N, C-alpha and C positions, 0 to 999 in steps of 0.2 A: 508637219513634214510627213512625207511618205516614207515607207520603209526603204532602207538601203537596198539597191537593186542588184548588187553584184559584189564580187571581190576581185582584187588583183594583187599580185605580189608587190610588196612595198620596196623590194630590194633596189629597184631602179629609180626610186623617187628621191633618193638622197635624204636631206633633212627637211624637205618641203613637200607639201601636197603638190600634185601635178594636175594642172588644168588644161584640158583639151578644148580649144576655142576656135571660133572663126569670126574674124573682126566684124563683119557686117550682120551676122545673125542676131536678131533682136533678143533671142533667148540667151545667147552667150553674152550679149552686151549687158543685160540686166545682172547676170552673175558677176561679171567683171566690175560693175559699178559697186556691188555690195562688198566684194573682196577689197576693192580699193578704199572705200570709205571706212571699212573696218580696220584697214592696215594689215590684213592677213596676207602674209607673203606666200607665194606659190611659184612653181615652175610652170610658166605658160608655154604651151606648145601649140602654135598656130597650125591648123590643118587645112588641107584643100579637100573639100567635101566630095569632089569627083575622084579623089585618089586617097581614100582614108587609110591612115597607117594601121598596121596590124596591131600595134599596142593599144590604139583606141578601141578597136573591135574586140580585143581580148578583155579590156576593162568593161566595155558595155557593148554587147553584140548588136544592139539596135542601131548603133553607128551614127547617132546624132550628137550635136554639141548643144550645151556644154557638158563636159564630164569632168568631175573632180575626184581624183584618186587620193584618198587621205593617207597619211604616213603609216597608219595601222592596216592598210590594205582595203578598207571600206571604200565603196564607190557611191558617189552621189551623181546621178545622171538626169536629174530634174532641176531646172534652173531655179525654181523657188526653194527647193531644198538647199541648194548651194547658198542662196541669199540668206535664208534663215540660219543656216549653220554658221556662216561668217558673222552675222549680226549677233548671234547668241554668244559668240566669243568676245565681241567688242562692238558697241553700238554708239559711237561718240556723237552722231548726228540725230540720235533718237528716232531712227526710222521705224522701230518697233513700238514707239510710244507716241502715236499721233495726238495732237491736241484735241481732236474731235474723233469719237468712235474708238474702235478696238482693232486689234490684229485680226480677229474673226471678220469684222466688217470689211477690212481692207482685202482680205483673202477672197471674200465674196465678190467684190468689185473686180479683182484681178481675174477671177474665174469667168466673169462676163467678157473680159478682154480676150482671154485665152481661148474661149469657146466661140460664142456667136460672132464677136467682132473679128477675131482672127479668120474665121471662115469667110466672112464677107470681104475682108482685106485680101485674102488669097484670090478670091474670084474677081476682084477688081484689078489686082496687080498681075495676075497670070491668067487672063481670060482663055487663052488657047488650051489650058489644061482642063477647062470645064466646059466642054461643048454642050450647047443647049441651055446654058445659064446666061441670063441677060446681065451683063456687068452693070448696067444702069440700075437695075433692081437691087443688085448687091450694094451698089454705092448708096442708094437710098436707105437701105437697112443700116449700113455703117453710119450714115449721117444721123439717123435717129439716136443711135447710142452716143455719138459725139455730142449731140444736143443735151443729153443727160449729164455729160461732163461739164458742159457750159453752165447748166443750172447749178451744179455743185460749186462752181467757181464764182458764182454771183456774189457771194458774201465772204469768200475766203480765198487767199492766193493759191492754196494747194488743195488737193482732193480731200484731205482729211484735216484741214485746219490751217494754222499759220506757219507751218514749216513742212518742207518736203519729207515724205515718209515712204514706207515700203511700196505703197500703191502707186505713188507718183513714179518711182524709179522702175517699177516692174511694168507699168503701162506705157510710159513715154516712148520706149523704143518702138513699139508697135504703132503708136500714133505718128511717130516720125516716119515710119515706113509708108503709112497711108498718105500722109501729106506729100511725100515725094513722088507719088504716082502722077500727079498733075499739080505742080506748084501754083500755077496761075489760078486754077479752080479753087485750090485750098485757100489762097489769099482772099478770094472773092466771097468766101462764105461768112454768114452772120454769126460767127462765134469768136468774138475778139478775145474773150478770156481764155479759151482753149488755145488760141493762136499765141497769146502772150505767154501762157504757161509752158507751151512747147518751146517757144523761142528762147525763153529764159533758161530752160534745161539744155537746149542745143548749144547755147552760147556759153555755158558754164565751164569752169575749169575742170570739174570732175569728169564730165563726158570727154573733154579733150584728153584727159590723162589716160583714158581707157581705149582710145581709138588710134593709137600709134600703129602704123603699118609695119608688119613684121614679115620676114621671109618664112615660107612654109618650113615647119619642123621636119628634120630628117632623122629617120630611125637611127638610133645608136649615138645621137648627139644630145647635148644638153639644150633645154629650152632657155628662155630668158626669165630672170627674176621679175615677178610682177606682184604688187605695184613697184615701180622703181624706187630703190632706197633713196631717201632724202639726204 
């Protein structure tokens, strides 16, 4: 985990940590997945990124999501830090205990996703933001990395063995975003194991539980309890 990046007064968090999130953001998605599987309750505040609330910017001036303000005032504004914090408290699905490899190995693969793959993903999804960059070249670079995932899945159903772990849940939101750029093209590609791995995650109850549409949070009001009490 990286160092805590800021502080914020805990007086307005009540008894729960406060999570600033945006439903479709893959970084926020991975954080919500870990919070949900761990059962760590928080006050979720859905934000509109083009109209960021002052409380979010006070907690983390960089203004991106997710941001988790703990009850002691500490701020976690990196999605992997939030995932690891939640799982350190409770890891019932053994996301930090892969059947093959180590947490260090998983973090190395996640770094490939968050670095080179995310760069190519952005250039494919938002070509107008990158004048002079050929999106076909970027897609070919992304394809090369996805083939490495296909190779990993040849002999096991998940990226690090026989059960879903941190790497699967941290990487899947970004592969989902890439697959959504051109669904017909995605389905035509020769990586059936990656396609099955993604479809299983997309159709799972855990993802559905963290993708509820919520109205934007309004300053001065309470957010919603997340995950929903059973």
